DRENPAVEX-695355 format. One record per residue (C-alpha): residue in one letter; x negated, y negated, z negated. Coordinates in Angstrom, 2 decimals. Layout:
+----+---------+---------+---------+
| aa |       x |       y |       z |
+----+---------+---------+---------+
|  A |       X |       Y |       Z |
...
+----+---------+---------+---------+
//
This chain:
+----+---------+---------+---------+
| aa |       x |       y |       z |
+----+---------+---------+---------+
|  M |    4.85 |   -1.36 |   15.09 |
|  P |    5.25 |   -4.36 |   12.67 |
|  R |    2.16 |   -6.24 |   12.29 |
|  V |    1.22 |   -7.60 |    8.98 |
|  L |   -1.60 |  -10.12 |    8.00 |
|  V |   -2.98 |   -9.91 |    4.31 |
|  V |   -5.12 |  -12.80 |    3.11 |
|  A |   -6.97 |  -12.26 |   -0.07 |
|  D |  -10.48 |  -12.58 |   -1.49 |
|  D |   -9.58 |   -9.78 |   -3.87 |
|  L |  -10.64 |   -6.67 |   -2.07 |
|  P |   -8.89 |   -4.09 |   -4.12 |
|  I |   -5.65 |   -5.80 |   -3.70 |
|  R |   -6.21 |   -6.43 |    0.22 |
|  H |   -7.07 |   -2.69 |    0.58 |
|  F |   -4.36 |   -1.50 |   -1.57 |
|  I |   -1.44 |   -3.46 |    0.47 |
|  R |   -3.17 |   -2.05 |    3.55 |
|  I |   -2.96 |    1.64 |    2.40 |
|  V |    0.75 |    1.07 |    1.24 |
|  L |    1.97 |   -0.69 |    4.25 |
|  G |    0.10 |    1.44 |    6.71 |
|  A |    1.54 |    4.37 |    5.18 |
|  N |    5.13 |    2.95 |    5.95 |
|  G |    4.30 |    2.42 |    9.60 |
|  C |    3.07 |   -1.16 |    9.51 |
|  E |   -0.19 |   -2.43 |   11.47 |
|  V |   -2.03 |   -4.34 |    8.64 |
|  H |   -4.84 |   -6.79 |    9.49 |
|  E |   -6.92 |   -8.27 |    6.49 |
|  A |   -8.78 |  -11.38 |    5.90 |
|  D |  -10.68 |  -12.73 |    2.92 |
|  D |   -9.89 |  -16.40 |    3.44 |
|  V |   -7.52 |  -18.84 |    5.47 |
|  P |  -10.08 |  -19.87 |    8.10 |
|  Q |  -10.44 |  -16.04 |    8.81 |
|  A |   -6.83 |  -15.61 |    8.84 |
|  V |   -6.02 |  -18.22 |   11.59 |
|  A |   -8.50 |  -16.58 |   13.77 |
|  I |   -7.13 |  -13.19 |   13.31 |
|  G |   -3.70 |  -14.44 |   13.72 |
|  R |   -4.62 |  -16.02 |   17.06 |
|  S |   -5.40 |  -12.73 |   18.45 |
|  Q |   -3.06 |  -10.45 |   16.67 |
|  C |    0.22 |  -12.65 |   16.48 |
|  P |    1.14 |  -11.17 |   13.02 |
|  Q |    4.89 |  -10.72 |   12.23 |
|  L |    4.45 |  -11.40 |    8.47 |
|  V |    1.67 |  -12.91 |    6.27 |
|  I |    0.98 |  -11.70 |    2.82 |
|  V |   -1.24 |  -14.25 |    0.93 |
|  E |   -2.78 |  -13.94 |   -2.51 |
|  I |   -1.23 |  -16.64 |   -4.36 |
|  E |   -4.17 |  -18.98 |   -4.98 |
|  H |   -4.74 |  -19.35 |   -1.28 |
|  A |   -0.88 |  -19.78 |   -0.38 |
|  Q |   -0.70 |  -23.60 |   -0.39 |
|  H |   -3.66 |  -23.61 |    2.04 |
|  M |   -2.27 |  -20.95 |    4.22 |
|  L |    1.11 |  -23.01 |    4.27 |
|  S |   -0.74 |  -26.11 |    5.33 |
|  V |   -2.41 |  -24.61 |    8.46 |
|  L |    0.25 |  -22.44 |    9.64 |
|  P |    2.61 |  -25.22 |   11.27 |
|  A |   -0.40 |  -26.08 |   13.54 |
|  A |   -1.17 |  -22.57 |   14.41 |
|  R |    0.31 |  -21.69 |   17.50 |
|  W |    1.14 |  -18.15 |   16.56 |
|  G |    2.19 |  -19.28 |   12.77 |
|  G |    5.13 |  -21.73 |   13.26 |
|  S |    8.00 |  -19.36 |   12.24 |
|  V |    6.10 |  -16.26 |   10.72 |
|  P |    7.38 |  -15.50 |    7.07 |
|  V |    5.02 |  -15.60 |    4.14 |
|  I |    4.94 |  -13.64 |    1.02 |
|  A |    2.65 |  -14.50 |   -1.72 |
|  V |    1.20 |  -11.93 |   -4.30 |
|  S |   -0.93 |  -11.92 |   -7.55 |
|  A |   -3.67 |   -9.16 |   -7.96 |
|  P |   -2.91 |   -7.13 |  -11.28 |
|  G |   -4.09 |   -8.77 |  -14.20 |
|  Q |   -4.21 |  -12.32 |  -12.70 |
|  N |   -2.65 |  -15.37 |  -13.54 |
|  D |    1.06 |  -15.09 |  -12.40 |
|  E |    1.71 |  -19.07 |  -12.35 |
|  R |    2.38 |  -20.48 |   -8.94 |
|  P |    0.42 |  -23.47 |   -7.65 |
|  A |    2.38 |  -26.80 |   -7.08 |
|  G |    3.64 |  -26.62 |   -3.59 |
|  V |    4.36 |  -23.03 |   -3.33 |
|  T |    7.31 |  -22.97 |   -5.82 |
|  S |    9.75 |  -22.08 |   -2.96 |
|  L |    7.82 |  -19.37 |   -1.53 |
|  P |    8.96 |  -15.71 |   -1.92 |
|  A |    6.28 |  -14.48 |   -4.25 |
|  I |    5.63 |  -11.17 |   -6.45 |
|  T |    4.13 |  -12.07 |   -9.57 |
|  P |    3.31 |   -9.75 |  -11.38 |
|  F |    2.30 |   -7.63 |   -8.66 |
|  I |    4.82 |   -4.62 |   -8.39 |
|  V |    4.84 |   -2.03 |   -5.57 |
|  S |    8.56 |   -1.55 |   -5.05 |
|  E |    8.93 |   -5.65 |   -4.84 |
|  L |    6.24 |   -5.61 |   -2.01 |
|  L |    8.03 |   -3.02 |   -0.08 |
|  G |   11.22 |   -4.73 |   -0.37 |
|  Q |   10.00 |   -8.32 |    0.37 |
|  A |    8.33 |   -6.91 |    3.32 |
|  S |   11.39 |   -5.12 |    4.71 |
|  K |   13.61 |   -8.14 |    4.21 |
|  A |   10.87 |  -10.48 |    6.00 |
|  L |   10.47 |   -7.93 |    8.93 |
|  G |   14.27 |   -7.66 |    9.39 |
|  L |   13.87 |   -3.72 |    9.04 |
|  P |   15.75 |   -1.20 |    7.38 |
|  E |   14.29 |   -1.02 |    3.98 |
|  I |   10.78 |    0.39 |    3.66 |
|  C |   10.61 |    3.24 |    1.22 |
|  R |   10.75 |    1.45 |   -2.15 |
|  R |    9.22 |    3.28 |   -4.83 |
|  A |    8.02 |    2.14 |   -8.19 |
|  D |    4.55 |    1.73 |   -9.37 |
|  R |    3.81 |    4.78 |  -11.50 |
|  L |    4.88 |    8.66 |  -10.88 |
|  Q |    5.42 |   11.36 |  -13.36 |
|  M |    5.31 |   15.13 |  -11.47 |
|  G |    5.19 |   17.61 |  -14.01 |
|  N |    1.73 |   17.31 |  -15.65 |
|  L |    0.63 |   14.55 |  -13.23 |
|  Q |    0.80 |   10.87 |  -13.80 |
|  L |   -0.13 |    8.52 |  -11.45 |
|  D |   -0.48 |    4.97 |  -11.53 |
|  L |   -0.59 |    3.38 |   -8.07 |
|  V |   -1.66 |   -0.32 |   -8.94 |
|  R |   -4.26 |    0.48 |  -11.52 |
|  R |   -5.80 |    3.48 |   -9.34 |
|  S |   -5.62 |    6.13 |  -12.05 |
|  V |   -4.67 |    9.74 |  -12.33 |
|  A |   -4.17 |   11.99 |  -15.23 |
|  K |   -3.40 |   15.51 |  -15.66 |
|  S |   -1.87 |   17.02 |  -18.80 |
|  G |   -2.62 |   13.50 |  -20.45 |
|  E |   -6.52 |   13.85 |  -19.34 |
|  P |   -8.12 |   11.12 |  -16.91 |
|  V |   -8.83 |   12.73 |  -13.46 |
|  R |  -11.75 |   11.17 |  -11.77 |
|  L |  -11.15 |   10.50 |   -8.10 |
|  S |  -13.42 |    8.99 |   -5.72 |
|  P |  -12.01 |    5.72 |   -4.06 |
|  R |  -11.41 |    7.40 |   -0.86 |
|  E |   -9.81 |   10.30 |   -2.54 |
|  F |   -7.23 |    8.09 |   -4.17 |
|  D |   -6.57 |    6.14 |   -0.91 |
|  V |   -5.44 |    9.27 |    0.41 |
|  L |   -3.33 |    9.99 |   -2.55 |
|  L |   -1.90 |    6.52 |   -2.23 |
|  C |   -1.19 |    6.98 |    1.18 |
|  L |    1.15 |    9.94 |    0.47 |
|  A |    2.62 |    8.41 |   -2.65 |
|  A |    3.58 |    5.39 |   -0.89 |
|  N |    5.97 |    7.47 |    1.03 |
|  P |    6.77 |   10.47 |   -1.28 |
|  D |    8.74 |   13.45 |   -0.15 |
|  T |    8.06 |   12.29 |    3.50 |
|  T |    5.52 |   14.20 |    5.84 |
|  I |    2.86 |   11.64 |    6.86 |
|  A |    0.93 |   12.47 |   10.32 |
|  E |   -2.46 |   13.05 |    9.81 |
|  G |   -3.32 |   10.26 |   12.55 |
|  Q |   -1.35 |    7.82 |   10.50 |
|  I |   -3.43 |    8.84 |    7.24 |
|  L |   -6.38 |    8.36 |    9.04 |
|  Q |   -5.34 |    4.88 |   10.65 |
|  A |   -4.16 |    3.73 |    7.00 |
|  V |   -7.49 |    4.96 |    5.06 |
|  W |  -10.23 |    4.88 |    7.43 |
|  G |   -8.96 |    2.69 |   10.49 |
|  P |   -8.61 |    3.01 |   14.10 |
|  A |  -12.23 |    4.51 |   14.44 |
|  Q |  -11.34 |    7.67 |   12.80 |
|  V |   -7.82 |    8.38 |   14.08 |
|  S |   -8.92 |   11.54 |   16.02 |
|  N |  -10.85 |   12.91 |   13.14 |
|  R |   -8.27 |   15.50 |   11.62 |
|  G |  -10.54 |   17.37 |    9.67 |
|  L |  -11.44 |   14.70 |    7.73 |
|  V |   -7.80 |   14.48 |    6.34 |
|  R |   -7.82 |   18.15 |    5.79 |
|  S |  -11.21 |   17.96 |    3.69 |
|  Y |  -10.03 |   15.19 |    1.45 |
|  V |   -6.55 |   16.84 |    0.98 |
|  G |   -8.37 |   20.16 |    0.09 |
|  R |  -10.51 |   18.13 |   -2.52 |
|  L |   -7.12 |   16.59 |   -4.13 |
|  R |   -5.65 |   19.94 |   -4.27 |
|  K |   -8.80 |   21.34 |   -6.37 |
|  K |   -8.36 |   18.18 |   -8.92 |
|  L |   -4.60 |   18.02 |   -9.13 |
|  E |   -3.08 |   21.31 |   -8.44 |
|  D |   -3.02 |   24.22 |  -11.01 |
|  Y |   -3.30 |   26.71 |   -8.34 |
|  P |   -5.02 |   24.74 |   -5.24 |
|  L |   -4.08 |   27.89 |   -2.89 |
|  V |   -0.61 |   27.44 |   -3.58 |
|  P |   -0.03 |   23.95 |   -3.91 |
|  R |    3.05 |   22.30 |   -5.57 |
|  H |    2.75 |   18.67 |   -5.11 |
|  L |    0.58 |   18.44 |   -2.04 |
|  A |    2.01 |   20.25 |    0.80 |
|  S |    1.32 |   20.51 |    4.18 |
|  E |    3.19 |   20.64 |    7.45 |
|  P |    1.00 |   22.69 |    9.99 |
|  G |    0.40 |   20.73 |   13.12 |
|  V |    2.11 |   17.51 |   11.68 |
|  G |    0.66 |   16.15 |    8.32 |
|  Y |    1.15 |   16.01 |    4.60 |
|  R |    3.54 |   15.14 |    1.97 |
|  L |    3.48 |   14.58 |   -1.72 |
|  G |    6.22 |   16.51 |   -3.14 |
|  T |    8.01 |   14.68 |   -6.09 |
|  R |   10.97 |   16.78 |   -6.89 |
|  L |   11.87 |   16.39 |  -10.67 |
|  A |    9.42 |   13.62 |  -10.59 |
|  K |   10.31 |   10.46 |  -12.70 |
|  Y |    9.61 |    6.89 |  -11.20 |
|  C |    8.72 |    4.12 |  -13.34 |
|  A |    8.93 |    0.37 |  -13.08 |
|  Q |    8.25 |   -2.31 |  -15.54 |
|  G |    8.69 |   -0.03 |  -18.20 |
|  R |   11.95 |    1.48 |  -17.26 |
|  R |   12.48 |    5.28 |  -15.93 |
|  S |   14.78 |    6.91 |  -13.94 |
|  E |   15.47 |   10.44 |  -12.48 |
|  G |   14.20 |   10.60 |   -8.69 |
+----+---------+---------+---------+
//
């Protein structure tokens, strides 16, 4: 399992990256500043560092001295709505500015030397449902749907790898962390809540499908994927 270290003091963007990469099979560790990242790196030996762009220069300055950091690839990201300008000294660093989900997955795949991680766009439209993964918003027939943060995290975990069954244990790991990996009832409970809010007929779900004994998938047949204002049939 690829090990990724995310360094950002912006909690929502750090959490978002953990969910997206965790849903795609990565072991993700989080740090809110560079000193904490160095300490975590010492014990976890990450294979990729993703750093919020304002911390990138500091991160690059300490990596050579870290026993684990000499050859670790680094990707800089900007949180949605933040200034996208790169600080001096990091102009040659791979950077995702503005933040786009498909670019994150593509850059991470390249840096880790893996077959391309599932690349999907930032927004999905499935029938009467519209999902904006970065802004964490959902609408049904044009009307906003209120989801709890944890409900959206479960939905995001499925949307990060659509049309693919995600094991219950993998959802638990990505959303709740390793302490809850055996609590399968937790996933079933949250999927049930999502079906009540998003499906026209919760007992006959169209989008949130289950594979008994395996996990769940977000079915997106006839969905439209949108990125940077462009749409294409998925």
